[in-house]
Phi, psi and omega in degrees: 000129175287135180255101181256148173272184186294346179259006178083010180274147179292136172264145174270139173246150178253120176260115184254131171254108184275159175205119178051045174080009179231164177280104180281314181226140178234124179239127177257135183214146179280351176203162178216129176244135179235144177223130179286127182250339178202188181301323183237353185258147180228155168256133181238142176214147180215208183306312188218030181211158173217138178228147179230146177067029182276137175258165181296335180281345185264345178223156175228128182254122184238144174291163187295335184279002172265113185278113177221151174223162180299135181097345180295149172286137179273105183272164175303328178295319178293314180302322181293342179266357183297142179263139180292140178302323183304332182289350180253004180284133176253141181238126178285162178299323180295316179293321180297320179295316179298320178295319180296316178296322178296321178294318178297316180298315181301313181297319181292319180292316181296327180275359180076018181276346175241126182276166176300322179299317179293323178298319179295326180290331180262012181309319180301330180286347180266010181303133182099342178273070182260134180299140175203167178290149174089011179268137172275096184269128177255159178303128181101346176295143181238128178225154176268139174213124188067228179256016186234162171260147182227138177261132175284127180246359176209124183299138180189168170261122187294148175213164192300331182263013176239046184286150172304138184095339176251314180268080186289343176283346183253329187229138172244135180285137175283114187229126175228129180238126180292163187304320185262007183266142176283127180277123182257135180301142177210159177281151176083018182249138175275107180261140178254159178302131181100345177296139179243131180227161172256148178209136009272352178215186186298338180262004184276189181296144177269135179231146177247133180288130179244359175210123182299139181190167171257121187292153176208162180302131183102343179254034179299148184309323181288345184259341188233083180296343177287341183251331186226147172235153177297116185291342182264356184285000000 
């Protein structure tokens, strides 16, 4: 983002790389562009430099009227004048449209205005929304993992041991079964009392849910009589 004053003149920014409380490196630039690359990492570029994977703790951005030189001690007064990296992020029209559509989708899913069946029909439009670690997932966000779509039911930052299908308190699987299709038990599904499923596959034993719950690995119908009963018994 170009930093102009009220007269349209370019402002110089100082990019400080600190080390042990001092200014290790000082870069002056007439502009600074920032791009978010991960939950905490940014890409920075200016007149004659480019940085990747930089965190807010690794750089300090100061306006030109803060006098600093290499080797100076970084005082609380200097720290207090630092500019947030987020204020230099530029967003393209294409990215802004994608973000806007994502917000609308999230709100609609969280409010129950879009059904699982409708989500599956728009699955091609969700291409690129693949679950990975480090995502700030909000209630209603939809991501693909494996061959399935998953709805976020509890806001969190994703991590490797909270994958959809494993963290059933965080993700519900988008599941639609046609009228004549046998419903097969799976993990990550919200089952209601009276639901009937087959296990371990479509030709397996039929079970009826006797206690509402969200399924998870280890709670297979044959293993948890408190949740399922033999539908043929």
